[in-house]
Structures are given as structure tokens and as C-alpha cells.
C-alpha positions in Angstrom: -8.8 -20.0 166.7 -10.4 -18.1 163.7 -13.7 -20.1 164.0 -13.9 -19.4 167.6 -13.4 -15.6 167.2 -15.8 -15.4 164.4 -18.4 -17.2 166.6 -17.8 -14.7 169.4 -16.2 -17.3 171.7 -12.8 -15.8 171.9 -12.8 -15.9 175.7 -12.8 -19.6 176.3 -10.3 -20.0 173.5 -7.9 -17.5 175.0 -8.5 -19.0 178.4 -7.3 -22.5 177.1 -4.3 -20.9 175.4 -3.3 -19.2 178.7 -3.6 -22.4 180.6 -1.4 -24.2 178.1 1.2 -21.4 178.0 0.6 -20.7 174.4 1.3 -17.2 172.9 -1.8 -15.1 172.4 -2.1 -12.8 169.4 -3.2 -9.1 169.9 -6.3 -9.8 167.8 -7.4 -12.7 170.0 -6.5 -10.8 173.2 -8.6 -7.9 172.2 -11.6 -9.9 171.3 -11.3 -12.0 174.5 -11.2 -8.9 176.8 -14.0 -7.2 174.9 -16.1 -10.3 175.5 -15.0 -10.4 179.1 -16.4 -6.8 179.6 -19.7 -7.7 177.9 -22.5 -7.9 180.4 -23.8 -11.2 178.9 -20.6 -13.0 179.7 -21.1 -15.6 182.3 -19.3 -15.0 185.7 -17.8 -18.6 185.5 -16.1 -17.8 182.1 -14.9 -14.5 183.5 -13.4 -16.2 186.6 -11.7 -18.9 184.5 -10.1 -16.4 182.2 -8.8 -14.2 185.0 -7.5 -17.1 186.9 -5.8 -18.6 183.9 -4.0 -15.4 183.1 -3.0 -14.8 186.6 -1.6 -18.3 186.9 0.3 -18.1 183.6 1.3 -14.4 184.0 -0.2 -11.5 182.2 1.7 -10.8 178.9 2.3 -7.3 177.6 0.0 -8.2 174.7 -2.9 -9.1 177.1 -2.3 -5.9 179.3 -2.4 -3.7 176.2 -5.4 -5.5 175.0 -7.1 -4.9 178.4 -6.3 -1.2 178.2 -7.7 -0.8 174.7 -10.8 -2.7 175.7 -11.4 -0.7 178.9 -10.8 2.6 177.1 -13.2 1.7 174.4 -16.1 1.7 176.8 -14.8 4.3 179.3 -16.7 7.5 180.0 -14.9 10.0 177.7 -13.1 13.1 179.0 -13.1 16.1 176.6 -9.5 17.3 177.2 -7.0 17.8 174.4 -4.4 19.8 176.2 -1.1 18.4 177.8 -1.6 16.2 180.9 0.4 13.7 182.9 -0.5 11.0 185.5 1.4 9.7 188.4 0.3 6.3 189.9 1.6 3.3 191.6 0.5 -0.3 191.3 0.6 -0.7 195.0 1.2 -4.0 196.6 4.8 -3.2 197.8 4.1 -3.9 201.4 5.5 -0.5 202.5 2.4 0.8 204.2 3.6 4.3 203.0 1.7 7.5 202.8 0.0 8.3 199.4 3.2 9.6 197.8 2.0 9.6 194.2 -1.1 11.6 195.0 0.9 14.2 197.0 3.6 14.3 194.1 0.8 15.1 191.8 -0.5 17.9 193.8 2.9 19.4 194.2 3.8 19.1 190.5 0.5 20.6 189.6 1.1 23.6 191.8 4.6 24.0 190.2 3.2 24.0 186.6 2.4 20.6 185.5 -1.2 19.6 184.4 -1.9 16.4 186.3 -4.9 14.1 185.6 -4.6 11.8 188.6 -6.3 8.5 188.2 -7.1 6.4 191.3 -9.4 4.5 193.5 -10.2 3.6 197.0 -8.0 1.4 199.0 -8.0 -2.4 198.2 -4.5 -3.4 199.4 -3.8 -0.6 201.9 -5.6 1.4 204.6 -5.9 4.5 202.4 -6.1 4.8 198.7 -5.7 8.0 196.6 -9.5 8.4 196.6 -9.7 8.0 200.4 -7.1 10.6 200.9 -8.5 13.1 198.7 -12.0 12.6 200.1 -10.4 13.3 203.6 -9.0 16.5 202.2 -12.4 17.5 201.0 -11.8 17.1 197.4 -14.8 15.9 195.2 -14.0 12.4 193.9 -16.3 12.5 190.9 -16.5 15.9 189.2 -18.3 14.4 186.2 -18.2 16.6 183.1 -16.0 19.2 185.0 -12.8 17.3 184.7 -11.6 19.5 181.8 -12.6 22.6 183.7 -10.6 21.5 186.7 -7.6 20.7 184.5 -7.8 24.2 182.8 -8.5 26.1 186.1 -6.4 24.2 188.6 -4.1 22.0 186.5 -5.2 19.0 188.6 -8.2 16.7 188.4 -8.9 13.4 190.1 -10.2 10.6 187.7 -12.1 8.3 190.0 -11.8 4.8 188.3 -15.3 3.4 189.3 -16.9 6.5 187.8 -14.8 6.5 184.5 -14.8 2.7 183.9 -18.3 1.5 184.5 -17.7 -1.7 182.5 -15.5 -2.9 185.3 -18.2 -2.7 188.0 -19.7 -6.1 187.0 -16.4 -7.8 187.4 -15.7 -6.3 190.9 -17.7 -9.1 192.7 -15.8 -11.8 190.7 -12.4 -10.2 191.4 -13.2 -9.8 195.1 -14.0 -13.4 195.3 -10.9 -14.5 193.5 -8.8 -12.7 196.0 -5.7 -12.2 193.8 -4.5 -9.7 191.5 -5.9 -10.0 187.9 -5.1 -8.6 184.5 -7.0 -5.5 185.3 -4.8 -4.7 188.2 -1.9 -4.4 185.9 -3.7 -2.6 183.0 -5.2 0.1 185.4 -2.2 2.4 185.6 -2.2 2.5 181.7 -6.0 3.0 181.2 -6.3 6.8 182.0 -9.1 8.0 179.7 -7.3 11.3 179.3 -5.0 11.3 176.2 -1.9 11.8 178.4 1.5 13.3 177.3 3.4 11.8 180.1 3.1 9.0 182.8 5.0 8.1 185.9 4.1 4.5 186.9 5.5 2.8 190.0 5.6 -1.0 190.3 6.4 -3.3 193.1 8.2 -6.0 191.1 10.5 -6.3 188.2 8.3 -8.6 186.3 5.4 -6.1 186.6 7.7 -3.4 185.6 8.9 -5.2 182.5 5.3 -6.2 181.4 3.9 -2.6 181.9 6.8 -1.0 180.1 6.3 -3.4 177.1 2.5 -2.9 177.2 3.0 0.9 177.1 5.3 0.5 174.1 2.7 -1.6 172.3 0.2 1.1 173.0 2.4 3.8 171.6 2.5 5.8 174.8 4.6 8.9 175.1 7.1 9.9 177.8 6.4 7.1 180.2 8.6 6.1 183.1 7.8 2.7 184.7 9.8 2.6 187.9 10.7 0.2 190.7 12.1 2.0 193.7 14.7 0.9 196.2 13.7 -2.2 198.2 10.8 -2.9 196.0 8.9 0.4 196.7 6.5 1.4 193.8 7.8 5.0 194.1 11.1 6.9 193.5 12.6 6.9 196.9 15.5 8.8 198.6 16.7 5.7 200.3 18.5 4.3 197.3 18.5 3.9 193.5 15.5 3.2 191.4 15.4 1.3 188.1 13.5 3.2 185.4 12.2 1.8 182.0 11.5 4.7 179.7 9.1 4.6 176.8 9.6 7.5 174.5 9.8 7.9 170.7 8.7 4.3 170.1 11.8 3.0 172.0 12.3 1.3 175.4 15.4 2.3 177.4 16.6 1.8 180.8 18.5 4.0 183.3 18.9 4.5 187.1 17.8 7.2 189.3 20.3 7.7 192.1 19.3 10.1 194.8 22.8 10.3 196.3 23.7 13.0 193.9 20.6 15.1 194.5 19.8 17.6 197.3 17.5 15.3 199.3 17.3 13.8 202.8 17.2 10.0 202.8 14.2 8.2 204.0 13.6 4.7 205.2 10.1 3.1 205.3 9.5 4.3 208.7 9.8 7.8 207.7 7.3 7.2 204.9 4.8 5.2 207.0 1.2 6.1 206.7 -2.1 4.8 208.1 -5.7 5.2 207.6 -7.3 8.2 205.7 -7.4 10.5 208.8 -3.7 10.0 209.5 -2.7 10.3 206.0 -4.7 13.5 205.6 -2.6 14.9 208.6 0.5 13.9 206.9 -0.6 15.2 203.5 -1.3 18.6 205.0 2.1 18.7 206.5 3.7 17.8 203.1 1.6 20.3 201.2 2.4 23.3 203.6 6.1 22.3 203.8 6.1 21.4 207.6 6.5 17.6 207.1 9.9 16.1 208.2 12.6 16.4 205.5 12.7 12.7 204.5 9.0 12.5 203.8 8.8 15.9 202.1 11.8 15.3 200.0 10.6 11.9 198.9 7.4 13.6 197.6 9.5 16.3 196.0 11.6 13.7 194.1 8.5 12.1 192.7 7.1 15.5 191.9 10.4 16.3 190.0 9.9 13.3 187.9 6.3 14.4 187.1 7.5 17.8 186.1 10.3 16.3 184.0 7.7 14.2 182.1 5.4 17.1 181.8 8.2 19.1 180.1 8.6 21.7 182.9 12.1 20.6 184.0 15.1 19.4 182.0 16.2 17.0 184.8 15.4 15.8 188.2 17.6 18.4 190.0 15.8 21.3 188.3 12.4 19.6 189.0 13.2 19.3 192.7 14.1 23.0 192.8 10.8 23.9 191.1 8.8 21.7 193.4 10.6 22.9 196.5 10.1 26.5 195.6 6.3 25.8 195.1 6.1 24.4 198.5 7.9 27.3 200.1 5.5 29.7 198.4 2.6 27.7 199.8 1.3 26.7 196.2 0.5 23.1 197.0 -1.6 23.8 200.1 -3.4 26.6 198.2 -4.2 24.1 195.3 -5.6 21.6 197.8 -7.7 24.3 199.4 -9.1 25.4 195.9 -9.9 21.9 195.0 -11.7 21.4 198.3 -13.4 24.7 197.8 -12.7 25.5 201.4 -9.4 26.6 203.1 -7.4 23.8 204.6 -7.4 23.9 208.4 -4.2 24.9 210.0 -2.1 21.8 210.8 -2.1 21.6 214.6 -2.4 17.7 214.9 1.0 16.3 215.7 2.4 13.5 213.5 2.5 10.4 215.7 4.4 7.3 214.8 2.5 4.6 212.9 0.6 2.4 215.3 2.5 -0.9 216.1 -0.8 -2.6 215.6 -1.2 -1.3 212.0 -1.8 -4.2 209.6 1.1 -4.5 207.2 0.5 -5.3 203.6 2.0 -8.5 202.5 4.1 -8.4 199.2 1.7 -11.0 197.9 -1.4 -8.9 198.4 -3.3 -8.4 195.0 -1.9 -5.3 193.3 -4.3 -2.4 192.4 -3.6 1.1 191.2 -5.1 2.8 194.3 -2.4 3.0 197.0 -0.6 6.1 195.8 
């Protein structure tokens, strides 16, 4: 192992270890991922590594190494103030509207500073970038991200713009057609030094791996959640399991919406569609005219963001803050400022999701873009 690392050949060595099911050290994992991101690495070697890790299962060590390697070559963001992110891994097959993005906007309008990472859709019809673009929000503000965070308490961090090293791997990942190590590391790789994170996962295994990786990375105030019925959001339909990373410790608790002032929502009430449909739903949520089940689901997730940002002592007080912000028109006003044009009045009725809408299978590759 040492000879291979010294020779700059960590990638094939770690690939063989992954195939054999051997434990990979942090040092070897970091060297392998750094080599993977190097533009001189052959695509065959990259595909072999990503396949081996996918088959054997990404360990917390490998996920943490991927985060460190990606951040080492990410475009820097000059922000030193408090900030939180809210993102889901996707792949839960729910076909829901972009709950995390809407929760981020609501939480920002209620006092939290939200650095929302995201991408275009890969496993759904509408990713966070697609929705914000449909709302008129600039996807890549470049050096103005700190300005947006300071002025509006919300900025979108478009993954392709901030992680250029991953672009060369995009064709390989598309051809592989399954989720890779970077699909799991993505939610942890926000280049803003965050003070809080809300991360939704579709499977218990992913939840465990991401929570352990966050612990290895020394992240603060991180909730890794798996919602009711496998949704990668907190949901008003039933309890959610939460793995919390805080103070160097990993603890577990349950969020039960039954004791909160919320309307229960099933998957049908949360169903989204393409960017145009989701933009209609988003405007209804932001101006407070959405049906109660959808609005309350967004408020629950916004409450968690406010709790992680230190603006709420518990979920109940966070829900009250978020609901009050909606009643005052703050989220709609925030979206209008971000778009630099007033949001048009919502006159388009919400129609049921088309029966022909393609559902996303639970085995679809997981990417941090759906929410």
C-alpha cells in the first residue's frame, strides 16, 4: 500500500481493496479520490474505482475523503458568517415538489442564513436549480454569493459552478448509470463553512454513512434524516428518524409530527412535476395559498432549518416563526428580491399531477438535486 501511494497509484490500489471488501484507511482514501479528480487520470481507472465502491458500498471514510478532495479544489466562497444548508439526496421515488428549496427560502425569510447547494435534475423532473431558474433566480452569481447571503440571507450554490473538478467525471458517471461515491458526498460538500446542515436521505444505509462521514469531518449541528415511508424530507405523514451530529457526538432521536400543529400530508398532496408545475406550486407555498398539507410540510422542514440555525429552540417554535413569516408575505418577497422582479400573482390553478408522469424508481441513482 505505502509503495503504491508513494508512486502516485493510490487509485488502483484502493479499487482492488474495495473489490476485495478490505477496509480502506483515511490516508489511502484521500489519496485515491485526489487522484480520481486529477485530469490526467484515465477514464477507465475512474470508472473501475467508482464501480468498485458502488458495488461494495461507500464507507464513511471514503465519503469523508471525497468531501475533502472535492472541497480542496472547489471554487472558494468568501463567507465567514453563520450559514446553514438544507438538501436531500433524492432517489426516494416520491416525485415530490422541491421541499428543501422551499424550506430554505421560508427559513431565510424568517431569519436564518441559508447557503442552499443544489443542481439540475438527474433523478427527477425538476431539481433545485430548475425550480429556482423557473422562479427567475440567477443560478451562478459568482463572486456575489457573500453579498447575497449578507443582503438576503439566501444564496444558491450551483454545484457545477462551484465544483469544476467534477465536470470531467460527469460523462463517466452518466455512462455508468448508477449512483456513485459523489452522489453521497455531495450533500456534505458545500464550500461555505456551514454552522448547520439538514440532510435528507432515502435509505437507512445512506443515513448511517452520511452521519458517520459528517462526524469524521467534524461538522457541527447536522441532522441526517429519513422521513416517513422513505422520503428524504421531514414529513407530516409520520415519524422521521434523525441522526444528529453535534459536539463531536452522534445521537439519534425521532421527530413525530403528531404532536405538532400541522396538517398530515401523503405523497399525493406533495406531488410535483416539471419545472413549470413546481414553480406554480412554489409560488403558492411562498405566498401562503398552497393547500395546508403541502404548506405545513414545508413549514416543518423550515422549522428544522431554523432550529439548526439557532433561531428556534425547538420545532414547535420554528413552525410558529416560519408560519408567521409566510403570513407576512416574507418568503414571496424574498423570492421576488432574488429574482430582481416581482413574482407574478398566482392565478394558475394547481392541477393534479398527470397520471402519465414518470415516477422515479427507488433504485434510481441518488443525487443531491431533487430538493
